[in-house]
Rosetta silent file (secondary structure, phi, psi, omega in degrees, C-alpha in Angstrom):
SEQUENCE: MKRIKVYTYANCDTCRRAVKWLRARGFVFDEIPIRETPPASAELRAMLTAQNGELRRLFNTSGKDYREARLGEKLPAMTVDAALALLAGNGNLVKRPFLLGPGVALTGFDEAAWARSLVRA
SCORE:     score description
SCORE:     0.000 S_00000001
   1 L     0.000  136.025  177.479    0.000    0.000    0.000 S_00000001
   2 L   -72.783  135.915  178.381    1.262    3.475   -0.871 S_00000001
   3 L   -89.896  162.217  173.896    1.867    5.673    2.125 S_00000001
   4 E   -72.732  139.210  172.923    1.007    9.308    2.461 S_00000001
   5 E  -112.399  132.723  176.307    3.862   11.686    1.674 S_00000001
   6 E  -126.504  115.087  175.992    3.915   15.074    3.356 S_00000001
   7 E   -88.115  125.414 -176.373    6.439   17.629    2.189 S_00000001
   8 E  -136.331  167.400  172.705    7.118   20.131    4.969 S_00000001
   9 L  -121.148  126.440 -172.466    9.486   22.871    6.058 S_00000001
  10 L   -57.939  -32.032 -178.293   10.718   22.547    9.644 S_00000001
  11 L   -90.832   12.023 -177.870   10.373   26.271   10.407 S_00000001
  12 L   -98.928  115.509  179.442    6.802   26.455    9.111 S_00000001
  13 H   -59.364  -40.829 -179.340    4.152   26.640   11.852 S_00000001
  14 H   -63.020  -40.292  178.161    1.450   25.464    9.444 S_00000001
  15 H   -63.416  -43.928  179.739    3.531   22.409    8.520 S_00000001
  16 H   -62.987  -40.336  177.666    4.077   21.566   12.194 S_00000001
  17 H   -63.752  -41.082 -179.781    0.331   21.862   12.874 S_00000001
  18 H   -63.522  -45.321  179.630   -0.447   19.604    9.911 S_00000001
  19 H   -64.063  -43.155  178.027    2.018   16.922   11.039 S_00000001
  20 H   -60.898  -41.957  178.932    0.686   17.100   14.596 S_00000001
  21 H   -61.863  -46.647  179.322   -2.868   16.763   13.245 S_00000001
  22 H   -60.724  -45.926 -179.368   -1.921   13.686   11.167 S_00000001
  23 H   -63.553  -41.133 -179.104   -0.163   12.025   14.125 S_00000001
  24 H   -62.633  -24.571 -179.277   -3.070   12.723   16.488 S_00000001
  25 L  -101.273    6.628  173.703   -5.357   10.860   14.074 S_00000001
  26 L    78.064   17.814  178.089   -3.038    7.885   13.639 S_00000001
  27 L   -73.285  141.567  175.367   -2.060    8.452   10.021 S_00000001
  28 L   -99.174  126.695 -175.394    1.100    6.735    8.849 S_00000001
  29 E  -152.636  161.106  173.716    3.120    9.023    6.613 S_00000001
  30 E  -104.343  124.593  177.403    6.548    9.912    5.342 S_00000001
  31 E   -97.163  125.466 -174.478    7.617   13.468    6.143 S_00000001
  32 E  -120.454  129.883  178.494    9.953   14.881    3.504 S_00000001
  33 E   -70.071  114.013 -172.149   11.882   18.162    3.840 S_00000001
  34 L   -65.650  -32.728 -179.406   10.527   20.269    0.965 S_00000001
  35 L   -70.957  -42.406 -177.948   13.543   22.562    0.631 S_00000001
  36 L   -78.927  -33.453 -176.127   16.058   19.737    0.377 S_00000001
  37 L  -135.186   80.143  179.219   13.825   17.363   -1.603 S_00000001
  38 L   -63.588  157.155  176.834   11.135   19.199   -3.599 S_00000001
  39 L   -57.290  145.288  178.771    8.289   17.133   -5.054 S_00000001
  40 L   -73.348  162.380 -178.461    9.168   15.389   -8.308 S_00000001
  41 H   -54.486  -42.721 -179.957    7.640   16.473  -11.595 S_00000001
  42 H   -63.626  -37.759  178.142    5.194   13.534  -11.592 S_00000001
  43 H   -68.380  -40.387  177.790    4.018   14.469   -8.085 S_00000001
  44 H   -63.588  -39.342  177.620    3.600   18.098   -9.106 S_00000001
  45 H   -65.116  -40.645  177.404    1.534   17.012  -12.120 S_00000001
  46 H   -61.906  -42.198  178.866   -0.678   14.864   -9.889 S_00000001
  47 H   -65.958  -40.152  179.228   -1.180   17.835   -7.571 S_00000001
  48 H   -60.625  -41.960  176.976   -1.939   20.120  -10.501 S_00000001
  49 H   -61.728  -44.348  179.978   -4.648   17.725  -11.647 S_00000001
  50 H   -65.263  -25.327  179.546   -6.083   17.627   -8.113 S_00000001
  51 L   -96.212   23.084  177.932   -6.091   21.447   -8.084 S_00000001
  52 L    53.990   36.863  176.036   -8.112   21.551  -11.324 S_00000001
  53 L    75.032    9.655 -179.082   -5.154   22.797  -13.329 S_00000001
  54 L   -84.681   93.662 -176.922   -4.723   25.955  -11.220 S_00000001
  55 H   -54.494  -41.153 -176.268   -0.941   26.388  -11.291 S_00000001
  56 H   -57.218  -29.351 -178.151   -0.965   29.240   -8.796 S_00000001
  57 H   -70.781  -11.965  177.426   -2.306   26.868   -6.111 S_00000001
  58 H   -90.690  -12.406 -175.293    0.976   24.934   -6.222 S_00000001
  59 E   -97.252  143.659  172.522    3.066   28.024   -5.458 S_00000001
  60 L   -81.465   83.767 -171.755    3.986   29.522   -2.091 S_00000001
  61 L   -69.181  -16.702  178.885    2.754   32.941   -3.198 S_00000001
  62 L   -94.989   -0.546 -177.597    3.662   34.609    0.099 S_00000001
  63 L   -78.618  154.867 -179.248    7.256   33.366    0.005 S_00000001
  64 H   -60.838  -45.404 -178.285   10.323   35.505   -0.534 S_00000001
  65 H   -60.684  -40.875  179.543   11.530   33.485   -3.550 S_00000001
  66 H   -62.521  -47.210 -178.251    8.145   33.880   -5.277 S_00000001
  67 H   -67.086  -45.900 -178.168    8.091   37.646   -4.699 S_00000001
  68 H   -63.165  -33.860  179.086   11.734   38.230   -5.646 S_00000001
  69 L   -82.962   -2.658 -179.465   11.309   36.329   -8.912 S_00000001
  70 L    54.568   41.395 -176.835    8.139   38.363   -9.605 S_00000001
  71 H   -68.602  -24.142  176.028    6.303   35.147  -10.378 S_00000001
  72 H   -57.599  -35.603  178.435    2.944   36.788   -9.762 S_00000001
  73 H   -82.437  -36.483 -172.688    3.541   38.709  -12.981 S_00000001
  74 H   -84.641  -30.678 -172.929    5.278   35.909  -14.896 S_00000001
  75 H   -56.337  -42.978 -178.588    3.133   32.900  -13.981 S_00000001
  76 H   -57.909  -28.872 -178.215    0.149   33.717  -16.247 S_00000001
  77 H   -94.003   -6.104 -177.173    2.413   33.595  -19.335 S_00000001
  78 L   -78.412  148.917  172.043    4.377   30.486  -18.293 S_00000001
  79 L   -77.199  159.728  177.249    3.843   27.066  -19.758 S_00000001
  80 H   -59.572  -44.179 -179.091    2.862   24.291  -17.370 S_00000001
  81 H   -60.245  -42.443 -179.717    6.178   22.534  -18.046 S_00000001
  82 H   -65.933  -42.501 -179.937    8.189   25.669  -17.218 S_00000001
  83 H   -65.021  -43.441 -179.580    6.222   26.290  -14.009 S_00000001
  84 H   -67.953  -34.071  176.787    6.567   22.679  -12.852 S_00000001
  85 H   -64.623  -39.665  176.173   10.301   22.745  -13.608 S_00000001
  86 H   -60.373  -47.422 -179.149   10.632   25.823  -11.386 S_00000001
  87 H   -63.464  -44.910 -178.144    8.768   24.089   -8.569 S_00000001
  88 H   -65.521  -24.065 -178.018   10.717   20.838   -8.899 S_00000001
  89 H   -95.160   -9.134 -177.464   13.967   22.807   -8.745 S_00000001
  90 L  -147.992   98.486 -178.934   13.154   25.027   -5.756 S_00000001
  91 H   -60.749  -22.562  177.513   11.212   23.661   -2.790 S_00000001
  92 H   -64.408  -24.502 -178.555   10.851   27.189   -1.391 S_00000001
  93 H   -81.424  -16.406 -173.585    8.428   27.939   -4.221 S_00000001
  94 E   -83.091  133.255  175.972    6.102   25.027   -3.416 S_00000001
  95 L   -62.057  132.281 -177.218    2.968   25.633   -1.339 S_00000001
  96 L  -130.700  157.935   -8.468    3.324   23.725    1.904 S_00000001
  97 L   -63.999  156.989 -175.907    2.487   21.445    3.436 S_00000001
  98 E  -122.988  106.790 -173.388    2.194   19.408    0.255 S_00000001
  99 E  -113.033  129.375  175.282    0.417   16.088    0.872 S_00000001
 100 E  -130.866  137.133  176.373    0.077   13.232   -1.602 S_00000001
 101 E  -160.536 -179.214  179.161   -1.370    9.808   -0.978 S_00000001
 102 L   -58.973  113.202  176.876   -3.662    7.208   -2.500 S_00000001
 103 L    74.726   13.214 -178.879   -6.647    9.203   -3.774 S_00000001
 104 E  -144.459  139.258  177.675   -5.637   12.449   -2.045 S_00000001
 105 E  -149.803  115.684 -174.492   -3.600   15.530   -3.005 S_00000001
 106 E  -135.164  142.416  171.492   -3.618   18.653   -0.807 S_00000001
 107 E  -120.594  148.184 -176.208   -1.637   21.879   -0.537 S_00000001
 108 L    71.415  171.229  179.512   -1.692   24.115    2.493 S_00000001
 109 L  -122.038  108.771  173.516   -3.334   23.015    5.730 S_00000001
 110 L  -121.843  106.203 -172.952   -7.059   23.413    6.096 S_00000001
 111 H   -52.219  -44.749 -178.797   -8.113   21.055    8.877 S_00000001
 112 H   -65.161  -42.852  178.492  -11.668   20.607    7.613 S_00000001
 113 H   -65.168  -40.922  177.767  -10.541   19.938    4.031 S_00000001
 114 H   -63.437  -42.802 -179.780   -7.900   17.487    5.203 S_00000001
 115 H   -60.777  -46.690  179.635  -10.458   15.667    7.367 S_00000001
 116 H   -62.302  -47.568 -174.468  -12.883   15.356    4.432 S_00000001
 117 H   -70.859  -41.210 -176.404  -10.214   14.280    1.938 S_00000001
 118 H   -76.876  -23.695  176.089   -8.302   11.860    4.136 S_00000001
 119 H   -71.818  -36.291 -179.872  -11.427   10.089    5.378 S_00000001
 120 H   -74.102  -31.801 -173.130  -12.424    9.362    1.761 S_00000001
 121 L   -67.065    0.000    0.000   -8.940    8.240    0.688 S_00000001
């Protein structure tokens, strides 16, 4: 059985809350440091599909790297391949926590959404 993967950043309060929430509910998961090991292209594509093709939802839009690269202006003109290559090459750009598992793909931590999605998965 495929396990849940959760990409997190250790200094991110939201990531810590998400991991604590998963543990409190008995989920078995692999926690992966997003900066050191960004999601692979195939994982990013799966997440993009789960986000109805909304590329912006995969990006950490409040992050320094996103702002400095002026991606808010550039993203609308980017191809999907170019955007996913950016994400795969820089974990700081990826919206976190980033959770993938059998039948579930979530970015950010919304407790109610996670509860709904993970119960169905």
